[in-house]
C-alpha positions as CSV (number, residue, x, y, z in Angstrom):
1,X,-0.5,0.2,-0.3
2,X,2.0,4.1,-1.1
3,X,1.1,6.7,1.2
4,X,-1.8,7.8,-0.5
5,X,-3.6,4.6,-0.6
6,X,-3.4,4.7,3.5
7,X,-5.5,8.4,3.6
8,X,-8.8,7.5,1.7
9,X,-11.2,9.8,2.5
10,X,-8.0,12.6,3.3
11,X,-8.1,16.4,2.1
12,X,-4.7,18.0,1.1
13,X,-4.4,21.3,0.8
14,X,-2.6,23.1,-1.5
15,X,-2.1,26.2,-1.0
16,X,0.0,27.6,-4.9
17,X,2.0,30.7,-4.5
18,X,2.8,32.2,-8.0
19,X,2.4,35.5,-9.4
20,X,1.7,34.0,-12.7
21,X,-2.2,34.3,-12.6
22,X,-2.9,32.3,-16.0
23,X,-0.4,29.6,-15.0
24,X,-1.1,29.9,-11.3
25,X,-5.1,29.2,-12.4
26,X,-4.0,26.9,-14.3
27,X,-1.8,24.8,-11.9
28,X,-5.3,24.4,-9.8
29,X,-7.1,24.1,-12.4
30,X,-6.2,21.4,-12.7
31,X,-4.9,19.9,-9.4
32,X,-8.8,20.3,-8.2
33,X,-9.2,17.3,-11.0
34,X,-8.1,15.5,-8.1
35,X,-10.6,14.8,-6.0
36,X,-9.3,14.4,-2.2
37,X,-7.4,18.0,-3.5
38,X,-8.2,21.2,-2.2
39,X,-6.1,24.8,-3.6
40,X,-5.8,28.8,-1.7
41,X,-4.1,30.5,-3.8
42,X,-2.1,33.9,-3.7
43,X,0.0,36.0,-6.0
44,X,2.5,37.8,-3.5
45,X,3.7,37.2,-0.4
46,X,2.0,39.0,1.8
47,X,-1.1,37.0,0.3
48,X,0.0,33.9,0.9
49,X,0.7,34.6,5.2
50,X,-3.1,35.4,5.2
51,X,-3.2,31.9,3.6
52,X,-0.8,29.8,5.1
53,X,-2.3,27.7,7.9
54,X,-3.2,24.4,8.5
55,X,-2.0,24.0,4.5
56,X,-0.3,20.1,3.9
57,X,1.8,21.7,0.2
58,X,2.7,24.9,-0.4
59,X,4.1,25.3,-4.0
60,X,6.0,28.3,-4.0
61,X,7.3,30.3,-6.5
62,X,10.9,31.7,-6.3
63,X,10.8,34.9,-7.8
64,X,7.3,36.7,-6.3
65,X,6.6,40.4,-6.7
66,X,7.2,41.1,-2.5
67,X,10.0,39.2,-2.8
68,X,12.3,35.2,-3.6
69,X,9.7,32.4,-2.3
70,X,12.5,31.2,-0.7
71,X,11.7,33.7,2.4
72,X,8.7,32.0,2.8
73,X,9.5,29.0,3.9
74,X,10.9,29.7,7.6
75,X,7.6,30.6,8.5
76,X,5.9,27.2,6.5
77,X,8.0,25.3,8.3
78,X,7.1,27.1,11.8
79,X,3.4,27.4,11.2
80,X,2.6,23.8,9.3
81,X,5.2,21.8,10.8
82,X,5.0,19.1,8.8
83,X,3.7,20.9,5.6
84,X,5.8,19.7,2.7
85,X,7.1,22.7,0.7
86,X,8.2,23.2,-3.1
87,X,9.7,25.8,-4.5
88,X,9.2,26.1,-8.7
89,X,11.4,27.8,-10.3
90,X,11.4,29.8,-13.5
91,X,14.6,28.5,-14.0
92,X,16.0,24.9,-14.1
93,X,19.3,25.5,-13.5
94,X,21.5,23.8,-9.9
95,X,22.6,27.0,-8.7
96,X,18.5,27.8,-7.8
97,X,17.9,25.0,-6.8
98,X,21.0,24.0,-4.4
99,X,19.8,27.2,-2.7
100,X,16.0,26.3,-2.8
101,X,17.4,23.3,-1.0
102,X,19.2,25.3,1.6
103,X,16.5,27.2,2.0
104,X,14.6,24.5,3.3
105,X,12.3,23.0,0.7
106,X,11.3,19.9,0.1
107,X,11.4,19.7,-3.5
108,X,11.7,21.9,-6.7
109,X,10.5,22.2,-10.2
110,X,11.5,23.8,-12.7
111,X,8.3,25.3,-14.3
112,X,9.4,24.3,-18.4
113,X,8.3,21.2,-16.7
114,X,5.1,19.3,-18.5
115,X,1.7,20.5,-16.3
116,X,1.4,17.1,-15.3
117,X,4.5,16.5,-14.3
118,X,3.9,19.7,-11.6
119,X,0.7,18.4,-10.2
120,X,2.5,15.0,-10.2
121,X,5.5,16.6,-7.5
122,X,2.6,18.5,-5.3
123,X,0.3,15.2,-5.3
124,X,3.3,13.2,-4.4
125,X,4.9,15.9,-1.3
126,X,0.7,15.9,0.0
127,X,1.0,12.0,0.3
128,X,3.9,11.8,1.4
129,X,3.4,14.6,4.9
130,X,3.1,12.6,8.1
131,X,-0.9,12.2,8.5
132,X,-2.5,15.1,10.1
133,X,-5.9,16.1,10.6
134,X,-7.7,18.9,10.1
135,X,-10.5,20.6,12.5
């Protein structure tokens, strides 16, 4: 039995933090195809900070209008210690990947990947998280 099979009936709460509205909305629509995924959206760090409570996975753009996405990782860890963090990187270079992982990201995916590969990574991180119950 895999981690997702153990979570039958549980909802994974995803916070998608991305300043490009079209990309954010497309990812949200793809995530909504999974009936066990609930998605909140933010276009900036300021908006994301208001939505951090109770999330299981944060998919976070590395470059936002009000700062580096990696600046939010510490706050995610404080408010949701069991939450997974995926950094969405514009460039597939290894320096950005290393800096995101060093900042505490669980995974880094380039936005040039297939949208389905990104969705698979988000849902996989949700399945791998420690079992939690939301009020």
